[in-house]
PQR file of N, CA, C, O and H, with PARSE charges and radii, in Angstrom:
ATOM      1  N   MET A   1       3.702  68.217  26.938 -0.4000 1.5000
ATOM      2  CA  MET A   1       4.932  67.379  28.042 -0.0000 2.0000
ATOM      3  C   MET A   1       4.465  67.585  29.661  0.5500 1.7000
ATOM      4  O   MET A   1       5.285  68.056  30.449 -0.5500 1.4000
ATOM      5  N   PRO A   2       3.456  67.306  29.997 -0.5600 1.5000
ATOM      6  CA  PRO A   2       3.263  68.061  31.548  0.2800 2.0000
ATOM      7  C   PRO A   2       4.751  67.606  32.550  0.5500 1.7000
ATOM      8  O   PRO A   2       5.604  66.733  32.396 -0.5500 1.4000
ATOM      9  N   PHE A   3       4.583  68.457  33.389 -0.4000 1.5000
ATOM     10  CA  PHE A   3       5.397  68.180  34.647 -0.0000 2.0000
ATOM     11  C   PHE A   3       4.768  68.203  35.761  0.5500 1.7000
ATOM     12  O   PHE A   3       4.025  69.180  35.858 -0.5500 1.4000
ATOM     13  H   PHE A   3       3.890  69.167  33.515  0.4000 1.0000
ATOM     14  N   VAL A   4       4.773  67.590  36.540 -0.4000 1.5000
ATOM     15  CA  VAL A   4       4.495  67.629  37.771 -0.0000 2.0000
ATOM     16  C   VAL A   4       5.475  67.410  39.079  0.5500 1.7000
ATOM     17  O   VAL A   4       6.229  66.446  39.212 -0.5500 1.4000
ATOM     18  H   VAL A   4       5.377  66.797  36.461  0.4000 1.0000
ATOM     19  N   TYR A   5       5.353  68.269  39.826 -0.4000 1.5000
ATOM     20  CA  TYR A   5       6.186  68.946  41.168 -0.0000 2.0000
ATOM     21  C   TYR A   5       5.021  68.888  42.684  0.5500 1.7000
ATOM     22  O   TYR A   5       4.044  69.491  43.127 -0.5500 1.4000
ATOM     23  H   TYR A   5       4.741  69.052  39.719  0.4000 1.0000
ATOM     24  N   GLU A   6       5.893  67.775  43.021 -0.4000 1.5000
ATOM     25  CA  GLU A   6       5.279  67.807  44.677 -0.0000 2.0000
ATOM     26  C   GLU A   6       4.651  69.119  44.782  0.5500 1.7000
ATOM     27  O   GLU A   6       3.464  69.406  44.625 -0.5500 1.4000
ATOM     28  H   GLU A   6       6.687  67.285  42.661  0.4000 1.0000
ATOM     29  N   HIS A   7       5.978  70.123  45.174 -0.4000 1.5000
ATOM     30  CA  HIS A   7       5.172  71.340  45.993 -0.0000 2.0000
ATOM     31  C   HIS A   7       5.849  72.752  44.776  0.5500 1.7000
ATOM     32  O   HIS A   7       6.820  73.012  44.066 -0.5500 1.4000
ATOM     33  H   HIS A   7       6.942  69.890  45.302  0.4000 1.0000
ATOM     34  N   GLY A   8       4.831  73.178  45.110 -0.4000 1.5000
ATOM     35  CA  GLY A   8       4.915  75.113  44.513 -0.0000 2.0000
ATOM     36  C   GLY A   8       3.807  75.765  44.734  0.5500 1.7000
ATOM     37  O   GLY A   8       2.890  75.501  45.512 -0.5500 1.4000
ATOM     38  H   GLY A   8       4.042  72.968  45.686  0.4000 1.0000
ATOM     39  N   THR A   9       3.963  76.758  43.902 -0.4000 1.5000
ATOM     40  CA  THR A   9       2.355  77.886  44.529 -0.0000 2.0000
ATOM     41  C   THR A   9       1.270  77.679  43.583  0.5500 1.7000
ATOM     42  O   THR A   9       1.152  76.721  42.820 -0.5500 1.4000
ATOM     43  H   THR A   9       4.708  76.973  43.270  0.4000 1.0000
ATOM     44  N   HIS A  10       0.756  78.337  43.668 -0.4000 1.5000
ATOM     45  CA  HIS A  10      -0.914  77.679  43.159 -0.0000 2.0000
ATOM     46  C   HIS A  10      -0.597  78.428  41.325  0.5500 1.7000
ATOM     47  O   HIS A  10      -1.225  77.959  40.376 -0.5500 1.4000
ATOM     48  H   HIS A  10       0.853  79.115  44.289  0.4000 1.0000
ATOM     49  N   PHE A  11       0.312  79.448  41.148 -0.4000 1.5000
ATOM     50  CA  PHE A  11       0.481  79.233  40.187 -0.0000 2.0000
ATOM     51  C   PHE A  11       2.441  79.886  40.613  0.5500 1.7000
ATOM     52  O   PHE A  11       2.943  80.471  41.573 -0.5500 1.4000
ATOM     53  H   PHE A  11       0.822  79.829  41.919  0.4000 1.0000
ATOM     54  N   VAL A  12       3.230  79.099  38.646 -0.4000 1.5000
ATOM     55  CA  VAL A  12       4.776  79.143  38.990 -0.0000 2.0000
ATOM     56  C   VAL A  12       4.836  80.015  37.885  0.5500 1.7000
ATOM     57  O   VAL A  12       3.940  80.078  37.043 -0.5500 1.4000
ATOM     58  H   VAL A  12       2.823  78.623  37.867  0.4000 1.0000
ATOM     59  N   LEU A  13       5.859  80.684  37.865 -0.4000 1.5000
ATOM     60  CA  LEU A  13       6.676  81.606  36.571 -0.0000 2.0000
ATOM     61  C   LEU A  13       8.274  81.065  36.893  0.5500 1.7000
ATOM     62  O   LEU A  13       8.772  80.527  37.882 -0.5500 1.4000
ATOM     63  H   LEU A  13       6.587  80.633  38.549  0.4000 1.0000
ATOM     64  N   PRO A  14       8.776  81.439  35.684 -0.5600 1.5000
ATOM     65  CA  PRO A  14      10.194  80.349  35.840  0.2800 2.0000
ATOM     66  C   PRO A  14      10.821  81.845  37.365  0.5500 1.7000
ATOM     67  O   PRO A  14      10.285  82.848  37.834 -0.5500 1.4000
ATOM     68  N   GLU A  15      12.129  81.148  37.580 -0.4000 1.5000
ATOM     69  CA  GLU A  15      12.755  81.934  38.492 -0.0000 2.0000
ATOM     70  C   GLU A  15      13.281  83.693  37.829  0.5500 1.7000
ATOM     71  O   GLU A  15      13.238  84.805  38.355 -0.5500 1.4000
ATOM     72  H   GLU A  15      12.565  80.333  37.199  0.4000 1.0000
ATOM     73  N   SER A  16      13.686  83.276  36.651 -0.4000 1.5000
ATOM     74  CA  SER A  16      14.625  84.359  36.152 -0.0000 2.0000
ATOM     75  C   SER A  16      13.974  85.747  35.776  0.5500 1.7000
ATOM     76  O   SER A  16      14.585  86.797  35.576 -0.5500 1.4000
ATOM     77  H   SER A  16      13.721  82.373  36.223  0.4000 1.0000
ATOM     78  N   LEU A  17      12.407  85.509  35.712 -0.4000 1.5000
ATOM     79  CA  LEU A  17      11.078  86.211  35.327 -0.0000 2.0000
ATOM     80  C   LEU A  17      11.079  86.875  36.637  0.5500 1.7000
ATOM     81  O   LEU A  17      11.495  88.034  36.648 -0.5500 1.4000
ATOM     82  H   LEU A  17      11.910  84.657  35.875  0.4000 1.0000
ATOM     83  N   LEU A  18      10.686  86.350  37.750 -0.4000 1.5000
ATOM     84  CA  LEU A  18      10.536  86.431  39.079 -0.0000 2.0000
ATOM     85  C   LEU A  18      11.276  87.735  39.730  0.5500 1.7000
ATOM     86  O   LEU A  18      10.903  88.723  40.362 -0.5500 1.4000
ATOM     87  H   LEU A  18      10.349  85.408  37.741  0.4000 1.0000
ATOM     88  N   ARG A  19      12.987  87.033  39.063 -0.4000 1.5000
ATOM     89  CA  ARG A  19      14.074  87.376  40.051 -0.0000 2.0000
ATOM     90  C   ARG A  19      13.853  89.064  38.968  0.5500 1.7000
ATOM     91  O   ARG A  19      13.786  90.046  39.708 -0.5500 1.4000
ATOM     92  H   ARG A  19      13.290  86.231  38.549  0.4000 1.0000
ATOM     93  N   MET A  20      13.790  89.271  38.045 -0.4000 1.5000
ATOM     94  CA  MET A  20      13.864  90.219  36.987 -0.0000 2.0000
ATOM     95  C   MET A  20      13.156  91.069  37.782  0.5500 1.7000
ATOM     96  O   MET A  20      13.699  92.093  38.197 -0.5500 1.4000
ATOM     97  H   MET A  20      13.844  88.474  37.444  0.4000 1.0000
ATOM     98  N   ALA A  21      11.503  90.683  38.189 -0.4000 1.5000
ATOM     99  CA  ALA A  21      10.889  91.532  38.276 -0.0000 2.0000
ATOM    100  C   ALA A  21      10.801  91.806  40.166  0.5500 1.7000
ATOM    101  O   ALA A  21      10.027  92.540  40.781 -0.5500 1.4000
ATOM    102  H   ALA A  21      11.062  89.851  37.852  0.4000 1.0000
ATOM    103  N   LEU A  22      11.566  91.185  40.537 -0.4000 1.5000
ATOM    104  CA  LEU A  22      11.514  91.448  42.063 -0.0000 2.0000
ATOM    105  C   LEU A  22      13.474  91.068  42.579  0.5500 1.7000
ATOM    106  O   LEU A  22      14.098  90.186  43.169 -0.5500 1.4000
ATOM    107  H   LEU A  22      12.195  90.589  40.037  0.4000 1.0000
ATOM    108  N   PRO A  23      13.676  92.019  42.078 -0.5600 1.5000
ATOM    109  CA  PRO A  23      15.666  91.913  42.336  0.2800 2.0000
ATOM    110  C   PRO A  23      15.919  91.514  43.758  0.5500 1.7000
ATOM    111  O   PRO A  23      16.985  90.953  44.009 -0.5500 1.4000
ATOM    112  N   VAL A  24      15.349  91.665  44.392 -0.4000 1.5000
ATOM    113  CA  VAL A  24      15.185  92.204  46.275 -0.0000 2.0000
ATOM    114  C   VAL A  24      13.915  91.933  47.059  0.5500 1.7000
ATOM    115  O   VAL A  24      12.858  92.547  46.917 -0.5500 1.4000
ATOM    116  H   VAL A  24      14.483  92.121  44.189  0.4000 1.0000
ATOM    117  N   GLY A  25      14.163  90.873  47.958 -0.4000 1.5000
ATOM    118  CA  GLY A  25      12.827  90.373  48.688 -0.0000 2.0000
ATOM    119  C   GLY A  25      12.003  89.731  47.579  0.5500 1.7000
ATOM    120  O   GLY A  25      10.799  89.947  47.441 -0.5500 1.4000
ATOM    121  H   GLY A  25      15.022  90.374  48.074  0.4000 1.0000
ATOM    122  N   LEU A  26      12.885  88.750  46.622 -0.4000 1.5000
ATOM    123  CA  LEU A  26      11.727  87.683  45.949 -0.0000 2.0000
ATOM    124  C   LEU A  26      11.220  87.115  47.303  0.5500 1.7000
ATOM    125  O   LEU A  26      10.211  87.635  47.780 -0.5500 1.4000
ATOM    126  H   LEU A  26      13.863  88.575  46.735  0.4000 1.0000
ATOM    127  N   LYS A  27      11.813  86.119  47.951 -0.4000 1.5000
ATOM    128  CA  LYS A  27      11.923  84.592  48.753 -0.0000 2.0000
ATOM    129  C   LYS A  27      10.380  85.229  49.921  0.5500 1.7000
ATOM    130  O   LYS A  27       9.487  84.496  50.345 -0.5500 1.4000
ATOM    131  H   LYS A  27      12.632  85.697  47.564  0.4000 1.0000
ATOM    132  N   PHE A  28      10.542  87.028  50.224 -0.4000 1.5000
ATOM    133  CA  PHE A  28      10.034  87.437  51.919 -0.0000 2.0000
ATOM    134  C   PHE A  28       8.412  87.634  50.630  0.5500 1.7000
ATOM    135  O   PHE A  28       7.543  86.776  50.781 -0.5500 1.4000
ATOM    136  H   PHE A  28      11.268  87.622  49.879  0.4000 1.0000
ATOM    137  N   VAL A  29       8.232  88.425  49.813 -0.4000 1.5000
ATOM    138  CA  VAL A  29       6.814  88.688  49.166 -0.0000 2.0000
ATOM    139  C   VAL A  29       6.294  87.245  49.219  0.5500 1.7000
ATOM    140  O   VAL A  29       5.235  87.044  49.813 -0.5500 1.4000
ATOM    141  H   VAL A  29       8.939  89.123  49.690  0.4000 1.0000
ATOM    142  N   LEU A  30       7.438  85.465  48.223 -0.4000 1.5000
ATOM    143  CA  LEU A  30       6.672  84.531  48.145 -0.0000 2.0000
ATOM    144  C   LEU A  30       6.305  84.435  49.763  0.5500 1.7000
ATOM    145  O   LEU A  30       5.317  84.698  50.448 -0.5500 1.4000
ATOM    146  H   LEU A  30       8.299  85.629  47.740  0.4000 1.0000
ATOM    147  N   HIS A  31       7.194  84.090  49.919 -0.4000 1.5000
ATOM    148  CA  HIS A  31       6.210  83.644  51.659 -0.0000 2.0000
ATOM    149  C   HIS A  31       5.328  84.230  52.393  0.5500 1.7000
ATOM    150  O   HIS A  31       4.764  83.656  53.325 -0.5500 1.4000
ATOM    151  H   HIS A  31       7.996  83.877  49.362  0.4000 1.0000
ATOM    152  N   PHE A  32       5.045  85.791  51.956 -0.4000 1.5000
ATOM    153  CA  PHE A  32       3.831  86.252  52.310 -0.0000 2.0000
ATOM    154  C   PHE A  32       2.807  86.311  51.569  0.5500 1.7000
ATOM    155  O   PHE A  32       1.751  86.828  51.935 -0.5500 1.4000
ATOM    156  H   PHE A  32       5.503  86.257  51.199  0.4000 1.0000
ATOM    157  N   ILE A  33       2.985  85.825  50.522 -0.4000 1.5000
ATOM    158  CA  ILE A  33       1.701  85.297  49.555 -0.0000 2.0000
ATOM    159  C   ILE A  33       1.213  84.022  49.501  0.5500 1.7000
ATOM    160  O   ILE A  33       0.042  83.666  49.362 -0.5500 1.4000
ATOM    161  H   ILE A  33       3.843  85.406  50.225  0.4000 1.0000
ATOM    162  N   PHE A  34       2.403  83.227  49.647 -0.4000 1.5000
ATOM    163  CA  PHE A  34       1.715  82.222  49.479 -0.0000 2.0000
ATOM    164  C   PHE A  34       2.065  80.889  50.373  0.5500 1.7000
ATOM    165  O   PHE A  34       3.280  80.915  50.571 -0.5500 1.4000
ATOM    166  H   PHE A  34       3.353  83.515  49.759  0.4000 1.0000
ATOM    167  N   ARG A  35       1.525  79.831  50.938 -0.4000 1.5000
ATOM    168  CA  ARG A  35       1.383  79.305  51.931 -0.0000 2.0000
ATOM    169  C   ARG A  35       2.432  78.188  51.798  0.5500 1.7000
ATOM    170  O   ARG A  35       3.355  77.811  52.520 -0.5500 1.4000
ATOM    171  H   ARG A  35       0.538  79.811  50.778  0.4000 1.0000
ATOM    172  N   ALA A  36       1.783  77.666  50.204 -0.4000 1.5000
ATOM    173  CA  ALA A  36       3.390  76.375  50.110 -0.0000 2.0000
ATOM    174  C   ALA A  36       4.659  77.074  49.926  0.5500 1.7000
ATOM    175  O   ALA A  36       5.543  76.218  49.893 -0.5500 1.4000
ATOM    176  H   ALA A  36       1.033  77.972  49.617  0.4000 1.0000
ATOM    177  N   ALA A  37       5.232  78.461  49.768 -0.4000 1.5000
ATOM    178  CA  ALA A  37       6.213  79.111  50.002 -0.0000 2.0000
ATOM    179  C   ALA A  37       6.395  79.657  51.375  0.5500 1.7000
ATOM    180  O   ALA A  37       6.324  80.866  51.600 -0.5500 1.4000
ATOM    181  H   ALA A  37       4.514  79.156  49.795  0.4000 1.0000
ATOM    182  N   LYS A  38       6.498  79.265  51.777 -0.4000 1.5000
ATOM    183  CA  LYS A  38       6.462  79.351  53.578 -0.0000 2.0000
ATOM    184  C   LYS A  38       6.435  78.208  54.109  0.5500 1.7000
ATOM    185  O   LYS A  38       7.142  78.226  55.116 -0.5500 1.4000
ATOM    186  H   LYS A  38       6.556  78.283  51.594  0.4000 1.0000
ATOM    187  N   GLU A  39       5.895  77.059  53.907 -0.4000 1.5000
ATOM    188  CA  GLU A  39       6.062  75.717  53.846 -0.0000 2.0000
ATOM    189  C   GLU A  39       6.709  74.886  53.372  0.5500 1.7000
ATOM    190  O   GLU A  39       7.159  73.981  54.074 -0.5500 1.4000
ATOM    191  H   GLU A  39       5.321  77.045  53.088  0.4000 1.0000
ATOM    192  N   TYR A  40       6.916  74.947  52.191 -0.4000 1.5000
ATOM    193  CA  TYR A  40       8.332  74.905  51.554 -0.0000 2.0000
ATOM    194  C   TYR A  40       9.362  75.571  50.849  0.5500 1.7000
ATOM    195  O   TYR A  40       9.975  75.120  49.881 -0.5500 1.4000
ATOM    196  H   TYR A  40       6.551  75.682  51.620  0.4000 1.0000
ATOM    197  N   PRO A  41       9.449  76.196  51.157 -0.5600 1.5000
ATOM    198  CA  PRO A  41      10.778  77.656  50.243  0.2800 2.0000
ATOM    199  C   PRO A  41      11.842  76.457  49.415  0.5500 1.7000
ATOM    200  O   PRO A  41      12.286  76.565  48.272 -0.5500 1.4000
ATOM    201  N   ASP A  42      12.001  75.666  50.094 -0.4000 1.5000
ATOM    202  CA  ASP A  42      13.134  75.453  49.094 -0.0000 2.0000
ATOM    203  C   ASP A  42      12.845  74.060  48.147  0.5500 1.7000
ATOM    204  O   ASP A  42      13.713  73.643  47.381 -0.5500 1.4000
ATOM    205  H   ASP A  42      11.640  75.579  51.023  0.4000 1.0000
ATOM    206  N   ALA A  43      11.471  73.369  48.300 -0.4000 1.5000
ATOM    207  CA  ALA A  43      11.295  72.859  47.037 -0.0000 2.0000
ATOM    208  C   ALA A  43      10.572  73.638  46.244  0.5500 1.7000
ATOM    209  O   ALA A  43      10.782  73.438  45.047 -0.5500 1.4000
ATOM    210  H   ALA A  43      10.766  73.708  48.922  0.4000 1.0000
ATOM    211  N   CYS A  44       9.511  74.754  46.591 -0.4000 1.5000
ATOM    212  CA  CYS A  44       9.310  75.562  45.682 -0.0000 2.0000
ATOM    213  C   CYS A  44      10.102  76.478  44.777  0.5500 1.7000
ATOM    214  O   CYS A  44       9.694  76.813  43.664 -0.5500 1.4000
ATOM    215  H   CYS A  44       9.341  74.916  47.563  0.4000 1.0000
ATOM    216  N   GLU A  45      11.295  76.884  45.319 -0.4000 1.5000
ATOM    217  CA  GLU A  45      12.017  77.184  44.443 -0.0000 2.0000
ATOM    218  C   GLU A  45      13.197  76.503  43.535  0.5500 1.7000
ATOM    219  O   GLU A  45      13.874  76.853  42.568 -0.5500 1.4000
ATOM    220  H   GLU A  45      11.626  76.612  46.222  0.4000 1.0000
ATOM    221  N   ALA A  46      13.072  75.257  44.426 -0.4000 1.5000
ATOM    222  CA  ALA A  46      13.638  74.414  43.140 -0.0000 2.0000
ATOM    223  C   ALA A  46      12.785  74.215  41.717  0.5500 1.7000
ATOM    224  O   ALA A  46      13.184  74.224  40.553 -0.5500 1.4000
ATOM    225  H   ALA A  46      12.523  74.973  45.211  0.4000 1.0000
ATOM    226  N   THR A  47      11.070  73.980  42.441 -0.4000 1.5000
ATOM    227  CA  THR A  47      10.235  73.801  41.329 -0.0000 2.0000
ATOM    228  C   THR A  47      10.366  74.639  40.216  0.5500 1.7000
ATOM    229  O   THR A  47      10.049  74.270  39.085 -0.5500 1.4000
ATOM    230  H   THR A  47      10.747  73.973  43.387  0.4000 1.0000
ATOM    231  N   ARG A  48      10.969  76.129  40.563 -0.4000 1.5000
ATOM    232  CA  ARG A  48      10.601  77.042  40.143 -0.0000 2.0000
ATOM    233  C   ARG A  48      12.021  77.155  38.909  0.5500 1.7000
ATOM    234  O   ARG A  48      11.926  77.190  37.682 -0.5500 1.4000
ATOM    235  H   ARG A  48      11.226  76.429  41.481  0.4000 1.0000
ATOM    236  N   ILE A  49      12.897  77.181  39.503 -0.4000 1.5000
ATOM    237  CA  ILE A  49      14.004  77.091  38.993 -0.0000 2.0000
ATOM    238  C   ILE A  49      14.388  75.483  37.894  0.5500 1.7000
ATOM    239  O   ILE A  49      15.325  75.417  37.099 -0.5500 1.4000
ATOM    240  H   ILE A  49      12.974  77.153  40.500  0.4000 1.0000
ATOM    241  N   ASP A  50      13.610  74.622  38.106 -0.4000 1.5000
ATOM    242  CA  ASP A  50      13.968  73.967  37.309 -0.0000 2.0000
ATOM    243  C   ASP A  50      12.757  73.882  36.122  0.5500 1.7000
ATOM    244  O   ASP A  50      12.898  73.049  35.226 -0.5500 1.4000
ATOM    245  H   ASP A  50      12.849  74.675  38.752  0.4000 1.0000
ATOM    246  N   ILE A  51      11.357  74.916  36.137 -0.4000 1.5000
ATOM    247  CA  ILE A  51      10.433  75.220  35.201 -0.0000 2.0000
ATOM    248  C   ILE A  51      11.451  76.044  34.090  0.5500 1.7000
ATOM    249  O   ILE A  51      11.417  75.928  32.865 -0.5500 1.4000
ATOM    250  H   ILE A  51      11.242  75.593  36.864  0.4000 1.0000
ATOM    251  N   ASP A  52      12.208  76.762  34.760 -0.4000 1.5000
ATOM    252  CA  ASP A  52      12.840  77.698  33.928 -0.0000 2.0000
ATOM    253  C   ASP A  52      13.907  77.301  33.103  0.5500 1.7000
ATOM    254  O   ASP A  52      14.172  77.736  31.982 -0.5500 1.4000
ATOM    255  H   ASP A  52      12.236  76.856  35.755  0.4000 1.0000
ATOM    256  N   ARG A  53      14.497  76.439  33.747 -0.4000 1.5000
ATOM    257  CA  ARG A  53      15.436  75.806  33.083 -0.0000 2.0000
ATOM    258  C   ARG A  53      15.102  74.793  31.526  0.5500 1.7000
ATOM    259  O   ARG A  53      15.847  74.583  30.570 -0.5500 1.4000
ATOM    260  H   ARG A  53      14.282  76.085  34.657  0.4000 1.0000
ATOM    261  N   LYS A  54      13.709  74.334  31.786 -0.4000 1.5000
ATOM    262  CA  LYS A  54      12.849  73.537  31.026 -0.0000 2.0000
ATOM    263  C   LYS A  54      12.187  74.197  30.089  0.5500 1.7000
ATOM    264  O   LYS A  54      12.050  73.774  28.941 -0.5500 1.4000
ATOM    265  H   LYS A  54      13.104  74.504  32.564  0.4000 1.0000
ATOM    266  N   LEU A  55      11.682  75.396  30.564 -0.4000 1.5000
ATOM    267  CA  LEU A  55      11.172  76.053  29.893 -0.0000 2.0000
ATOM    268  C   LEU A  55      12.240  77.244  28.351  0.5500 1.7000
ATOM    269  O   LEU A  55      12.011  77.429  27.156 -0.5500 1.4000
ATOM    270  H   LEU A  55      11.794  75.739  31.497  0.4000 1.0000
ATOM    271  N   SER A  56      13.201  77.674  29.177 -0.4000 1.5000
ATOM    272  CA  SER A  56      13.791  77.668  28.021 -0.0000 2.0000
ATOM    273  C   SER A  56      14.718  77.126  27.398  0.5500 1.7000
ATOM    274  O   SER A  56      15.505  77.918  26.879 -0.5500 1.4000
ATOM    275  H   SER A  56      13.387  77.524  30.148  0.4000 1.0000
ATOM    276  N   ALA A  57      14.919  76.051  27.254 -0.4000 1.5000
ATOM    277  CA  ALA A  57      15.595  74.943  26.899 -0.0000 2.0000
ATOM    278  C   ALA A  57      14.410  75.027  25.509  0.5500 1.7000
ATOM    279  O   ALA A  57      14.749  75.382  24.380 -0.5500 1.4000
ATOM    280  H   ALA A  57      14.280  75.408  27.675  0.4000 1.0000
ATOM    281  N   ALA A  58      12.952  74.608  25.905 -0.4000 1.5000
ATOM    282  CA  ALA A  58      12.016  74.346  25.221 -0.0000 2.0000
ATOM    283  C   ALA A  58      11.977  75.968  24.023  0.5500 1.7000
ATOM    284  O   ALA A  58      12.178  75.991  22.809 -0.5500 1.4000
ATOM    285  H   ALA A  58      12.677  74.320  26.823  0.4000 1.0000
ATOM    286  N   LEU A  59      11.743  76.792  24.682 -0.4000 1.5000
ATOM    287  CA  LEU A  59      11.744  78.122  24.142 -0.0000 2.0000
ATOM    288  C   LEU A  59      13.284  77.621  22.789  0.5500 1.7000
ATOM    289  O   LEU A  59      13.058  76.966  21.771 -0.5500 1.4000
ATOM    290  H   LEU A  59      11.580  76.774  25.669  0.4000 1.0000
ATOM    291  N   LYS A  60      14.308  77.998  23.077 -0.4000 1.5000
ATOM    292  CA  LYS A  60      15.487  77.758  22.504 -0.0000 2.0000
ATOM    293  C   LYS A  60      15.575  76.384  21.508  0.5500 1.7000
ATOM    294  O   LYS A  60      16.200  76.573  20.464 -0.5500 1.4000
ATOM    295  H   LYS A  60      14.491  78.530  23.904  0.4000 1.0000
ATOM    296  N   GLU A  61      15.169  75.390  21.657 -0.4000 1.5000
ATOM    297  CA  GLU A  61      14.364  74.367  20.394 -0.0000 2.0000
ATOM    298  C   GLU A  61      13.785  74.883  19.613  0.5500 1.7000
ATOM    299  O   GLU A  61      14.098  74.899  18.422 -0.5500 1.4000
ATOM    300  H   GLU A  61      14.661  75.237  22.505  0.4000 1.0000
ATOM    301  N   TRP A  62      12.701  75.482  20.157 -0.4000 1.5000
ATOM    302  CA  TRP A  62      12.088  76.181  19.192 -0.0000 2.0000
ATOM    303  C   TRP A  62      12.360  77.357  17.973  0.5500 1.7000
ATOM    304  O   TRP A  62      11.968  77.335  16.807 -0.5500 1.4000
ATOM    305  H   TRP A  62      12.446  75.469  21.124  0.4000 1.0000
ATOM    306  N   ARG A  63      13.147  78.346  18.655 -0.4000 1.5000
ATOM    307  CA  ARG A  63      13.339  79.124  18.017 -0.0000 2.0000
ATOM    308  C   ARG A  63      14.497  78.439  16.902  0.5500 1.7000
ATOM    309  O   ARG A  63      14.574  78.694  15.700 -0.5500 1.4000
ATOM    310  H   ARG A  63      13.466  78.364  19.602  0.4000 1.0000
ATOM    311  N   GLU A  64      15.174  77.697  17.526 -0.4000 1.5000
ATOM    312  CA  GLU A  64      16.752  77.172  16.217 -0.0000 2.0000
ATOM    313  C   GLU A  64      15.265  76.122  15.176  0.5500 1.7000
ATOM    314  O   GLU A  64      15.575  75.975  13.994 -0.5500 1.4000
ATOM    315  H   GLU A  64      15.112  77.490  18.503  0.4000 1.0000
ATOM    316  N   GLU A  65      14.071  75.584  15.512 -0.4000 1.5000
ATOM    317  CA  GLU A  65      13.962  75.247  14.652 -0.0000 2.0000
ATOM    318  C   GLU A  65      13.343  75.678  12.912  0.5500 1.7000
ATOM    319  O   GLU A  65      13.402  74.841  12.011 -0.5500 1.4000
ATOM    320  H   GLU A  65      13.819  75.702  16.472  0.4000 1.0000
TER
END
């Protein structure tokens, strides 16, 4: 099941994973490393949050099978 997003960085990790790894300064680090995160910060964050939500739901469904 592919997902297509207009804006995101060239690799996307779930938002919850990134927040665990970098609880402080996440947006600063992403803006520094990725041009897309600098140019479209809200869209990139929304992409990460949506992927996190969809991935979590898929994993939950898989565990329940």
